[in-house]
N, C-alpha and C positions, 0 to 999 in steps of 0.2 A: 228534594221536596219532602214534606211531611204531610200526615193525614190529619184533617180536622174531625170534629165530632160527628160530622154528617158522612164521613168516609171519603170525602173528596181530597185528592192530592193537591197540595198548595206549595208553590215555589215562589221565592222572592221575585223572580223574573215575571211573574203574573202581574206585578204591580209597577212595572217599568213607567216612569214618568210621574209616579206619586210619591209623596213623603210617607215614609214607613218608620214605625217604631217596632223593634224586635226586642221583646221582653222575655228573659229566660227566668223561670219561676217554678215553685212547687207549692202544693196545698199545705204542706207541713212547715213552710217557711213563714215565721211571724212577720218579718219585714215585707215579704211579698204580699201578705194579707193587707197590711197597712197601706201599701202603695197602690194597690189595685183600684180603689175608689178614685184616687187622684188620676190615674190613667184613664179611667171611665170619664171623668170630667173633661179631660183634654180631648178624648174621642168625640164626645158630644159637642164641644166647642168647635172642633176643626174638621168634622167629618164632611161638611159641605165644601171643604177645600181639598177633598180627596185624601185626608189623612187615613192611613191604614195602621192599625195596631195588631201585631201577630204575637200573641202570648205563647211562647214555646214551653210547654210543661216538661219538666225533667223526670222522665221515666216513671210516671205513675199510670194507674188504671184509668181508663176512659171514663168510667162511672164516677170516680173521685173528682176528675176534672170538671165534668158536667155538673155534678152536685155543687162544687165550689162556685162555678160561674152563676148557677141559678140562685144560690144563697146570697151572693153579693150583688145580683142584678146586673152583671156584666154583659155588654152587648157587642164588644169587639171579639175578634176571632182567636179561639184557643187552638193550638196545634200540638200533636202529641209526638214527642221525641222519645219514643218507646225504648230505644237502645242507647240514647244519649250521644249518638254520633254527631248530631248537628251542634249541640252544646259544646262538645269537645272541639269541634272545628272552629267554633268562634272563640274558644278559650273562656267560655262562660263557666268557670269552675266554681265560682262563688255565686250564691243566689241572694237577692236578684242582681242580674246584670242585664243592662239595657243598652241597645245600640240605635242610633238615630241615623237614618239613611235618607238622603235627598233624592229627588226625582231622577237624577242621573246615575243613581246607584252608588254614590260615594257615602261612606260612613263618615259623617261629620263629627260625631262624639260617641264616646263609650262611657257609661256611668256604671260603676260597680257599687252596690249597696242600694239602700232605700232612696227613693226620689221624693222630694216634696213637690207640691203643686207649683211653686215658684221656679224650681229647677226644671220641671217638665216644660213649663211655658217658655223659659229661656232657650232650651234645646229645640223645641218645636218650631219656634220662630226662624231658627236657622235653616230648617229643612223645607219650610213652606215655599211654594213658587212665588 
């Protein structure tokens, strides 16, 4: 589990039965900055279908993460991977890296590098109930 900006512990198992996008990113990552608004669009389009987006930040200060989310108007959930352990466990060595998980907990796709709106849409359709 990882901590969110409110100090809550969050685990993937908290979202059993829901489609989840796990996005590994950093504020200094230019491609991450470009794809975040596209992830926000997907979140807004599918949150009524219980889509969850967990934005796992790669070892940055909580303040930087909060400022980044505020600047871009992001409303999905940032998580702090302070020691990089979760990123390493997932093999998310390059940023951004994105994992698409269906309601049964199966990873249906892994995308390394920047995602376009069309790519996100194609992956999300596969994980929706």
